C-alpha positions, 0 to 999 in steps of 0.5 A: 834656453839653449835648446830651442823649443816652441811654446805658447802663442800670444793674443791681443784683443782691443775694443775701442769704446769711443767712435773713431772720430774721438781718437781722430780728435784726441790723438790725431789719427783714426788709425789709433786702434790699428796702431795700438794693436800693432804695438801690442803684437810687436811687444809679444813677438817672442810668443810666436814667429811661425805665423800672425793673424789679425781680425777686425769687426765694425759695429752698426754697419748697414746691410750690403757692407763688409764688416769683418776683415781678416789677414794672416801671414806666415812670411819670414817676418809675419808681424811686419808683413801683416801690418804692411798689408793693412797699412798699404791701403792707407798709404795709398790713400795718403798719396791720392787724397790725404784729407780722407785719412782724417775723415773717420766716418768715411774711413769706417764706411770704406776701408777695411780694418777700420772697425772697433773690435780687433783680435790679433794672434801670434802663433808658435806651431805646436801641432799641424802644418805651418800654413796660413790655414793653420793661423788664427784667427779662425773665421766661421761665416754666416749671413746672420750677423749674430752667427758669425764667429772669429776665434783665436787662442793660446791653447792646447786641449788633451781630449780632442778625440772626445770633442770631435766625437761630440761634434759628429754625434750632433750631426756635424762633419768637422773637416779635421781633428785639430783642437782649433777646429773642434773648439771653434765648431763647438762654440759655433754650435752653441752660438747657433743653438742660442740664436735659434732659441732666441729666434723661436722665442721672439717669433712666437711673440709675433716679432718680424724677422728684421726685428728679431735680428736686432733682438738676438744681437741685444740679448745673446748671452756669451757666458751661457754659450761659453759654459756649454761649449767649454764644459768638457774642455781639458787643457790649458787655454786663453780663448778669445772670440768675436761675434759678428754683431759686436759681442766679444769674450776672452776666456781663461782655463779654470787652473789659470795655466795660460796667462791673460791680463786686461786693462779698461778705461773709458776709451779702450778695453784690452786683453793680452798674454803679458802684462808689460805689453799693455803697460808699454802700449798705453803707458800704464803703471803696473797696478793698472793692469790686472790678471784675468781670474781662472775660469772667468771670461772677460766680456765686452758687449756690443753696447760697450758694457764690460764684465768679468763673468764666472764660466767654469768653477775655479780650480787649484791655480797652477799657472805655467811656471815656464812662463816665469822661467823663460817664455814671458819677457823679463820686463814684467816687474814680478818676472824680473824679480822671480828670475833673479830669485831663481839664480839665488836659489840655485847658488848654494849648489853652485858654491858647493860644487866649486868649494866656495873658491870664487877666486878661481871661478868664472861666472857667465850665462847662455843664452841671453834669456838666462841673463836675469837668473845670472844676475841673481846668481851673481848677487849671491856670489857677491854676498859670499865674497863679502863674507870671505872679505869680513873673515880675512879682515878679521884675521888681518886685524888692526895692524893691516896696512891700507894697501892690504885692506884695499886689496881685500875689498877689491876682491869680487866674483869674476863675471864675464861675457863668455858665449856670444851667439852669431847670426843663425847658420842654416845648411842643407848639408846632409852629412851629420859630421859636417852639419855638427861642425857648422852647429859648433860655430853658431856660438863664439867665445871670449878668449883670454879671461879663463885660466887653466886653473879656473872652473867655468860656471854657465847658467842656462834657463833650462836643459830640455834635450841637451842637444845644443850642449853636446853638439855645440856649447860644451865643445866651444867652452872647452876651447878656453881650457878651463879645469872644469865646466859647470852648466847650471839650469835655473829650472829643475829637470824636465822629466815629463811631456807638456800638453798645454801649449809647450812643444814637449810631447815625446819622452825620448826628447828629455835628457832627464828621461834618457838618463833615468833609462840608462841608470836603470840599465846600469843597475839591471832594473830594465824590467821596471820599464816593462812593468810601467808599460803594462800599467800604462797599457792597462789604463788606456781605455779607462776614463781619463779621470781615473788615469794615474801617472805611472811614469813617475816610477821610472825616476823613483829608484834614483836621486836627482843628483844621480840623474844629473850626474848621468846627464852630464855623462851623456852630454859630455862630447868625446874628447873633452878636456875639461870635467863636466858637471850639470846642476839643476834647480830644485823643485823647492827652489822653483816654488820659492822663486815663483810662488804664484805660478805653481804649475810644474807638471813637466818637472814633477809629473803632477798634472793639473787636469786628468788629460795630462796623466793620459798624455804622459802614459801614452807618451811613455807607451810610444817610447816603448813601442818605438813610435816617434809621434806626439802623445796627443 
């Protein structure tokens, strides 16, 4: 994605199911849990570089001893900073008394982050300030073990106002409206309620207060707490939490919008946002790691019992397709093949645009994350070239010489590494023209491989705003003097905001929307914008379940190709020598490539939850009112 956008966060949950001495004996270190969590998080660094947090809980710690540890960082290298901080005390111990590092019992009793439960979080800040206070995991403390709560998640909720109002209605005073706070406080509220109910029950039976604490810990029901807390959540989420006494959960939204995968054996229970990170961390085959079902919670009780429990009714599965196109790492076996297929699906449009003239076409990709879809495009190009070879050989007949046949067989599509991204260049220069000049040099190009008679085809993951294309990429590609430049998006046109994790919340940011507006102006249909505004405005106070996405009407007068042509016109920099064309993946092609991840609301406007329709209408109203602010 040449336009950088922030997106979903990542989680890593790890529960050690054996005593620390077991890992010391088998693996040579009682730091097994810390090391595995570090690996799980490092392999998900693509999911969050704004901040990192780690929490740890020790089981069966006697009163008077610390049992919860937490550290969060927003440094330039937050994963490294976090684990440098955690490991420093072990390095110091190694210098002072190395034998202690092999005494698991002593380590648990005396050292932080030496418990059995770990929860790690990688943050991309889509909302709120980028400060340590904004980093997960969040901690809700209490002197009662069973009322302590640690929460981290990959989520965005569309109805934070409603959740906030609920907390106020029960007498609480939340310190802010952010969904992270309201979610934790709502879970915490029902955790408190169940604690009190159990306390009253056992007190009525004559148990002492000390006995009651143990009975609450044993009989607390995380599923019931989650059912009550999540009943009115609207959004996409994977929510993970630890209770102070040792119960833990990971809950996935009922549409399966956000991803979660798990693995269990007799030593560990693990949940992470991506499957291959678990495979890598524990050296597992693909079929050993499973997807957490939508609407279910992965529950680990303090006694080590593990289950997957239905918390919310499962709805139509609409997992985020952007996970497959761009966000998740391509090392997952399914994602690898899906990205290849994205390139294959868009290939016929590309070949039509170059009139099947592969000999005068150079194929490449930008940025590096588009490499897999490029491979898929090239596989199709080779198939097309092979058909050309067969036709030529038939025409030549048996009288063709060996040299002539060899010349035909040696014809291949031309694939080159054209764009090379240099180290990030940062500047505090305020003049736009000077800043644009620096931006234009972030990428360099390979000279001497493109002829003036060539069409240069560059495939990208997706085109969101088009800013980088206009300010940088098209200009530097034009230096190669091709006849024509075709930019190919392996994703369809992004037309609508996302409100479930990706930082795409403003209508005016989308080049597809700006193109549709310009087409309305060109065709004297601007009144449609005012009509849509009035329809959106009329629904502002309606229950979210009744709200309809009226913004679809903005796109209805035009075909996808007409919008693509206008996008090319808007993004072509002044003074370009080469003709510019932009080709997008079709919605059908996306479904063919990613059949198991049909969440496509940013392309189609078909939101999986009622709150999505409310958000898109509000985003359009903000645009019409000139408000440069988020819609949720």
